[in-house]
N, C-alpha and C positions, 0 to 999 in steps of 0.2 A: 409471552406466550398466554394465550387466553386460558382462564381456569375454567374447566369443564364442570358440568352439573354433578358428574360423579366424584370429582375432587372436592367440590363444596360440601356434598353429602358426607364425604369422609371426614372433613373437618368437623362437621356437626357431631359425628359419632365419637371422634376423639374428645371433643369437648364435653359431651354427654358422659363419657367414661371418667374423665377427670373430675367431673361434677359429682358423680356417684362416689368416687373413691374419697374425695375430700369431704363430701357431705357426711358419710358414714363416720369417717375418722373424727370429725368435729363433734358429732352426736355422741359417739361412743366415749370420747374423752370427757364429755360433760356428765357422764353417768358415774356417780360415786359408787364404788363397790364397798367402801367401809363408811357407815353413816354415824357410828358411835365408837369412841375409844376412850375407856375410863381405866386409869390405873387403880388397882385396889389400894385402899388406905392403909391396909396392914394393921387396923385397930378397929375398935368397936365404932361404927359410924354408919349413917344412912346417907346415900348418895342418890340424888335425883337428877336426871338431865333429859332435856327435850331434843327430839330429832325428827327429821322428816326424811323422805326417800325421793329419789329422781326416776324410779322406775317401778311399775306395778309388778311385783314378784314375790318370791319366797325369800325371807331373810333369816339368817341363823345367828343366835347369840353364842359366842365362844368365849372361853378363857384361854388366853395365850400365855404360855410360860416361855420366858427367854432369860437365861439359857434353858434348854430343853430338860425335861425330867422324864424318868420312866413312867410310862402311862399308869401303872397301878399306883405309884406314889401320888401322882397328880389326882386321880380319882379319889383316893383316900383323903387327901388334904381338902378336897371340895365336899367331903362329907358322905361319900358313897360307902355303904357297908357290905353290900353284896352285890353280884351281878350274874344275871343269867347267861351272859356271853363268856364270862370268865369265872367258872366256879371255884378256882383257886384263889380268887382275890381275898387277901387277908389284911385288914386294916386294924387289927387289934393293937398294933405297935405304932400307928400313925394317928395323931390327933387331927380332927377335921378343923384345923385352925383357919382355913380359907373359905369355910362353908358360909353361904349367904342365902337369903330368900330374895325373891324378885317379884315385881309387879309390872305389868305392861298396860298402859292406858292409851286410848285413842281419843283425841278431841275432848279430853277431860273426863271420859267415862272409863272406869276401871274394867279391864278385860281379863286376860290370863294372869294367873300367879303360879308360883312354883318355888323350887329349891335347887341350889346347886348340886344337892346330893342326888338329883334325879338325872345324873350325867348320861349323855349318849355316847356316840362314837368319838374317837380321837384320831388325829392324823399329824404327821410331821411335815412342816412346810417352812422353808427358808432357815432351817436350823433351829426351829422352835416348835414346841408341842402345843397343839390346839385341842381343846376338849369341848365338844358341843354341849350346850345346855338346853336350848329350846329352838325350834324353827317356827315361823309364823308368817302369814301373808301380810303384806303392807302396800299401801297405795299412795300415789302422789296426792297432793292438795289435802292431806290430813296431817294433823300434829300428833306425834307419839311422845309419851313420857315413859321412861323406865326408871324404876326406883329399886335400888339395891340396899338391903339391909345386912350389913356385916355385924355379926354379934360375937366375934372372937377377937383376941389379941394375937395377931400373927407376927408380931415383932421378933419373937424368938426364932423364927425360921432363918433369919440372916440371909435373905435372898432378894433379888430385885423384885419389885412388886409385879405380880402378873397383871394382865390387862383383860378387862371384860369388853369385848368387841361385838358389834352387831354388823354383819356383813351380808352382802348379796349371796344367797345360797350357791354352793359349788356347782350345783347342776345348772342353774340360771347362768353361771359364768361360762359353762360349756356351751349353752345356747348362744351367748354372745360370740364365742369363738367360731362356732358353725356359721351364724349369720354373717359374721365379718368375713369368713372365708368365701361365702357365697357372693357377697357383694364385691369383694376384691376380684373374684374370678370373672364376674360380670363386667367389671370396669376394664379389666385387662383385655377381655374379648372385644369389647367395643373399641378400645383404642387401637388394638392390632388390626381389626377390620377396617376401622377408619383410616388408619395409616396406609393400608394396602390400596384402598379405594382412592386415596389421595396421590400416592406415588405412582400407581400403575399407569394412568393416562400420560404423565410426564415421561416415564420410561419409554412407553410406546412411541411417544412424539419424538424423543431423542433417537430411538432406534430407526424411526422412519427417516429422519433428517440425515442420519448417518449413512443410509443406503442411497440417498439421492446423488446423481452425478454432480461432481464439482465443476 
């Protein structure tokens, strides 16, 4: 049976849909959501590490506690003494053993500086508590350096070392989810439309042949 022009167009649409689906999946997989992961040394030490990003976006520095801790305890350990969001925060009985200062440089030029005592929001993810320290914009093709100065001996805590992580901001991750859903929907629509365009002429031809007298 001769393949009609409509059927050929349907095959093209199916191929385009698969190409969009696979292309976005490969691209999204190449984007690292975590660009830095440093276990705290739990002693007085300066740690410096270079990193780069794969996507122009906002990134956030977090401290991840695993196993999870109560948020007030985590904030106190990081050096926070008071909070506008939590007026009842009382750190008088919790020493800031995990407090550190940080410096962020881009291409060798020092930029932002700060302290873990300036904590932001916290959230529980995958059974661990994450406390945000700072968010900043980062771009591809630039080299970033973060320097962490730990000035306390945290060994008395007898806990697994928390990690300082720099990750793609949670709102940018939601953008990825939305864009991914859009591309997946478009790919599915093209595949369905292409499959219908490919099959309908054959079904019509078979129906016509079945009606012919034998």
